[in-house]
C-alpha positions in Angstrom: 0.3 0.0 0.1 2.4 2.3 0.0 6.5 2.4 -0.1 9.5 1.1 2.6 9.8 4.6 4.2 6.3 4.1 5.4 6.4 1.8 8.4 9.8 3.8 9.3 7.2 6.7 9.5 5.5 4.8 12.0 7.7 3.7 13.7 9.2 6.4 14.7 6.0 8.6 15.3 3.5 5.3 16.7 0.6 7.3 18.6 -0.2 5.6 22.1 -3.6 5.9 21.5 -12.1 3.0 12.4 -19.0 -8.6 7.5 -18.8 -7.2 4.2 -21.3 -7.9 1.8 -21.4 -7.2 -2.0 -24.8 -4.6 -2.3 -26.5 -2.5 -4.5 -24.9 0.7 -4.7 -27.8 3.0 -3.0 -29.9 5.2 -4.9 -30.7 8.7 -2.7 -32.6 11.6 -2.8 -30.3 14.8 -4.2 -27.6 12.2 -6.3 -26.5 13.2 -9.9 -25.3 11.2 -11.7 -22.8 11.2 -14.8 -25.2 9.4 -17.1 -28.0 12.4 -16.0 -28.6 15.3 -18.1 -28.1 18.2 -16.0 -27.2 18.3 -12.5 -29.2 19.1 -9.3 -28.6 22.3 -7.1 -29.0 21.9 -3.8 -32.5 22.6 -2.7 -34.6 25.7 -1.4 -34.2 24.2 1.9 -30.3 23.2 2.0 -30.3 26.8 0.9 -32.2 28.5 3.5 -30.5 26.3 5.9 -27.0 27.9 5.0 -28.6 31.4 5.7 -30.3 30.8 8.6 -28.7 29.0 10.5 -25.5 30.6 11.8 -22.0 29.9 10.8 -18.5 29.4 12.5 -17.7 32.3 13.0 -20.6 34.3 14.8 -18.0 36.8 16.5 -15.4 37.7 14.3 -12.4 39.9 16.2 -10.1 41.5 13.7 -6.5 39.3 12.9 -3.9 40.4 11.9 -3.4 38.8 8.2 -2.1 35.3 8.3 -0.4 33.0 5.1 -2.3 29.8 4.3 0.3 28.1 5.8 -0.3 29.8 9.4 -4.1 29.4 9.0 -3.6 25.3 8.6 -1.1 25.2 11.5 -4.0 27.1 13.5 -6.5 24.3 12.1 -3.9 21.9 13.0 -3.6 23.4 16.5 -7.4 23.7 16.6 -7.4 19.4 16.2 -5.1 19.0 19.1 -6.3 21.2 21.7 -9.5 20.7 21.0 -9.2 17.1 20.1 -11.6 15.1 23.3 -14.0 18.0 23.0 -14.0 17.9 19.4 -14.9 13.9 20.0 -17.2 14.1 22.3 -19.3 16.2 19.6 -18.4 14.5 16.7 -19.7 11.4 18.4 -23.3 12.5 19.6 -23.6 13.5 16.1 -21.6 11.9 13.4 -24.8 9.0 12.8 -26.7 11.7 11.5 -23.8 13.8 9.8 -22.4 10.9 7.2 -25.3 8.5 5.6 -24.1 4.9 6.4 -25.1 3.8 3.0 -22.2 6.3 1.8 -19.1 3.5 3.3 -21.6 1.0 1.5 -22.0 3.0 -2.1 -17.7 3.4 -1.5 -17.2 -0.3 -1.4 -19.5 -1.3 -3.5 -18.0 1.2 -6.2 -15.1 -0.5 -5.8 -15.9 -3.7 -6.7 -18.2 -2.5 -9.3 -15.3 -0.9 -11.0 -13.3 -3.5 -10.3 -15.4 -5.9 -12.3 -15.4 -3.4 -15.3 -12.1 -3.0 -15.5 -11.1 -6.8 -15.3 -13.5 -6.9 -18.2 -11.8 -4.9 -20.4 -8.5 -6.2 -19.9 -7.7 -9.3 -21.5 -7.6 -12.7 -19.9 -4.5 -13.5 -18.3 -5.3 -16.1 -16.0 -3.6 -19.4 -16.2 -4.9 -23.2 -16.5 -6.5 -23.9 -13.2 -4.8 -27.0 -11.3 -6.6 -29.5 -8.7 -4.5 -27.1 -5.7 -6.0 -24.5 -7.3 -9.2 -25.4 -6.8 -8.7 -26.7 -3.6 -7.4 -23.9 -2.1 -9.8 -21.9 -0.3 -11.6 -18.5 -2.0 -12.2 -15.6 0.1 -16.1 -14.8 0.7 -15.7 -11.0 0.6 -12.7 -9.0 -1.6 -10.3 -7.1 0.7 -9.5 -3.8 -0.1 -6.3 -1.3 0.3 -7.8 2.0 1.7 -6.4 5.0 2.4 -8.7 7.0 4.8 -7.5 10.4 4.0 -7.7 12.6 7.4 -8.9 9.8 9.3 -10.1 12.0 12.5 -10.2 10.1 15.5 -10.9 6.8 13.4 -14.7 6.0 13.6 -14.6 5.6 9.5 -11.3 3.7 9.6 -13.0 1.1 12.0 -15.7 0.7 9.8 -14.0 -0.4 7.2 -10.6 -2.3 8.8 -13.6 -4.6 10.6 -14.8 -5.4 7.3 -11.5 -6.8 6.8 -10.3 -4.2 4.8 -6.5 -2.7 4.9 -6.6 0.8 6.1 -3.6 3.1 6.1 -4.9 6.5 7.9 -3.6 9.3 7.6 -4.3 13.3 10.0 -1.9 15.8 11.3 -3.4 16.1 14.7 -1.8 13.6 17.1 -3.9 13.7 19.3 -6.4 12.4 16.9 -4.7 9.8 15.7 -3.8 8.6 19.2 -7.5 8.3 19.4 -7.6 6.6 16.3 -5.1 3.6 16.9 -6.8 2.9 20.1 -10.5 2.5 18.5 -9.3 0.9 15.4 -6.0 -1.1 15.8 -6.0 -3.6 13.1 -5.5 -0.1 11.0 -2.0 1.4 10.3 -1.1 4.5 10.4 0.7 7.9 9.7 1.2 11.2 11.4 1.6 13.9 8.4 0.3 16.2 6.9 -2.0 15.2 3.7 -0.6 17.3 1.1 2.9 15.1 1.4 0.9 11.7 0.8 1.8 10.8 -2.0 5.3 10.8 -1.4 5.0 7.8 0.7 3.2 5.8 -2.0 3.9 3.5 -4.9 1.9 3.8 -8.1 -1.5 1.9 -8.1 -1.4 0.5 -4.9 -4.5 1.6 -3.9 -8.2 -0.1 -4.1 -9.6 3.4 -2.7 -9.3 7.1 -0.9 -11.9 7.6 1.5 -11.6 11.6 2.6 -14.6 12.2 5.0 -14.7 15.9 5.9 -10.6 16.8 5.2 -10.1 18.0 2.1 -12.0 20.9 3.3 -9.7 22.2 5.3 -7.2 23.4 2.7 -6.9 26.1 0.1 -9.1 24.7 -3.1 -5.2 25.0 -4.7 -3.8 22.7 -2.4 -7.1 20.4 -2.5 -7.0 19.9 -6.2 -3.2 19.8 -6.1 -3.9 16.4 -3.2 -6.3 14.8 -5.6 -4.4 15.2 -8.5 -1.1 14.4 -6.9 -2.9 11.1 -4.8 -4.7 9.4 -8.4 -1.2 8.3 -9.5 -0.9 5.8 -6.3 -4.7 4.6 -7.1 -5.4 1.6 -9.2 -7.6 2.0 -12.8 -10.8 1.0 -11.4 -10.1 2.3 -8.3 -12.7 5.1 -6.3 -12.5 8.5 -4.8 -15.0 9.8 -2.0 -14.6 12.9 -0.8 -17.3 16.1 0.5 -16.8 20.0 0.5 -19.2 22.5 2.2 -21.3 24.1 0.3 -21.7 28.0 0.7 -25.1 29.7 -0.1 -23.5 33.1 -1.0 -22.6 34.1 -5.0 -18.7 34.9 -3.8 -17.5 31.4 -2.6 -16.1 31.0 -6.5 -12.3 30.9 -6.1 -10.1 32.6 -2.9 -13.3 34.0 -1.9 -14.7 30.9 -1.0 -11.4 30.6 1.7 -12.4 31.6 5.5 -10.3 31.6 8.7 -13.8 31.5 11.0 -14.0 31.2 14.7 -15.6 28.3 15.0 -18.4 29.4 18.1 -19.3 26.0 19.0 -15.7 25.4 21.2 -15.0 28.9 22.7 -12.5 27.6 25.3 -9.0 26.9 24.7 -9.8 22.6 25.8 -8.5 23.2 29.3 -11.2 25.7 30.7 -9.9 28.6 29.5 -11.6 31.9 27.4 -8.5 32.2 25.1 -10.9 32.1 21.2 -7.5 32.8 19.3 -7.0 28.5 19.1 -10.7 28.4 18.0 -10.2 28.9 14.0 -10.0 26.8 11.5 -9.3 27.0 7.7 -13.0 26.3 5.8 -13.0 26.2 1.9 -16.5 26.6 0.7 -17.9 25.5 -2.3 -20.2 25.5 -5.4 -21.5 22.1 -7.4 -20.1 23.5 -10.9 -16.4 24.2 -8.7 -16.4 21.0 -7.6 -17.6 19.4 -10.4 -14.8 20.7 -12.2 -12.1 19.9 -9.3 -12.8 16.6 -10.4 -11.9 17.3 -13.8 -9.0 18.8 -13.7 -7.7 16.5 -11.4 -8.3 13.8 -14.0 -10.5 11.7 -12.3 -14.0 10.6 -13.8 -17.4 11.4 -12.1 -19.1 8.6 -11.2 -22.0 10.6 -8.7 -22.1 13.9 -7.2 -25.3 14.7 -4.7 -25.8 16.9 -1.9 -26.0 15.7 2.2 -28.4 19.2 3.9 -28.2 17.9 7.9 -28.1 20.7 8.7 -32.0 19.8 10.3 -31.4 17.1 11.8 -28.5 18.2 14.6 -27.1 21.0 15.5 -23.4 20.2 14.7 -24.0 20.7 10.9 -24.1 24.0 9.8 -24.3 23.5 6.2 -24.5 21.4 3.3 -22.4 19.3 2.0 -21.8 18.3 -1.6 -20.4 14.4 -1.9 -18.6 12.7 -4.8 -17.6 9.3 -6.1 -15.4 9.1 -8.7 -12.8 6.4 -10.2 -9.4 6.0 -12.2 -9.9 5.5 -16.0 -7.2 4.2 -17.9 -5.0 6.3 -19.3 -5.3 7.1 -22.9 
């Protein structure tokens, strides 16, 4: 799943603390398949939810200008200093924030795309032998999956408990420590996802799962990550990611990059009153931007849709666009 120096990195920064049945790929409300004639914009209700719900940045004290790198480091600091508060809040809300069908669809798409690639490839199978026929056949396939920005590890736990091989990456050591305690069968790397492609072998992955992680990068960096990681995925491999949608007209491009105070976390994580480290970088998109990002980074869209949980759980502040995409054979 990775080059030789992955185990080296893991041993150097080992943290101290996420019955697959083949399923039909679910069809959901507010889902667009790529063979549809037009894109479904997210609903009026979702638009109203974004407008009416308070954002993370309800109160914005003035700050000196910061570089994007400083904003990313501040986001990292947030997830370290607020790790346990974050875990407590997100654990209460996560069953409503991420439809469980997305995980099943991710595995279903991997299986579907690999079957398509196998059917299109010339047969290279050797004649079977009696020993081959006697060998046990796994009931379900086991995939090589990266959990990109794994956070506290619930998605890693889900996939690893089904027998898949997980390499989980996050830049918060406190969240990684929790993830390792929750899902000890997975492998972990404490690193910035922007550097992750450097430790991967070409065509070594069946899938990349990036749940609520790319949204903490500037848009140009998020595009670079998707482009760089494509070569590490097998032909027929599958990418899942989701991004926050903004209702404002001016979310296109850099205007959608916001360094916001998260009012859900108003202390320094130790009972104090300092809100300076409760700021995070968020990138907001519209659906057309998301589709363009998939296209320019070399992926082929399988499905795009919208999850709007703002009326289901207080923790959700905005609808999310979600994407399933695949790597096709290079021309």
